[in-house]
C-alpha positions, 0 to 999 in steps of 0.5 A: 058228307059229314066229314067235309065242311061247307067250305070244302064242299063249295071248293069241291063243287067249283072243282067239279064245275072246272072239270065239267067245263074243261070237258065241254068247253064253251058249250054251256056258255053258248047255251046260256047265251042263247037262252038269254036272248029273244022272245018266247017264241024265238026262245023255244026255238033257241032252246031246242037248237041249244039242246040239239047242239049240246047233245051233238057235242056230247056225242062228239066227245071221245069215250074217255071224255064221256066217261069223265063227264058221267063221273062228274055228273055222278059226283054231283048226285052223290053230293045231293044224296049225301054219299059224296066223299065216302069210298064205295068199296070200304065206306071210309072217308075219301081225304079232301086232298084226293077229292081236290085232285080228283073231285069225282073220286069214288074210292080211297087211294088204298081201295083203288089200288087194291081193286086194280091189283085184283083186276091184274090177277 
């Protein structure tokens, strides 16, 4: 992530969160609200219910949304391990503009296009 500045990383984290929130809707807010209420005994029950609800929502997501959700989670992991913004095919830097448009991108546009061309052959 050396090519990305701290401000750019912050912007990209926000974009990833936006995408994740688009996918999950208000599930996180509902879960956080439930965790903020009640005493310890009730808290455990509320946490279990929220976790169960969250798992059900994930199961209800379509295959495409589940894939996007996983890509977002993987992008956060790449940020943690320092490989975010580096093309997995060429090891070139993925331009910031591409990451803004597709914050979970794994490949440069060129590498993505080449992989798709090979797939079509």
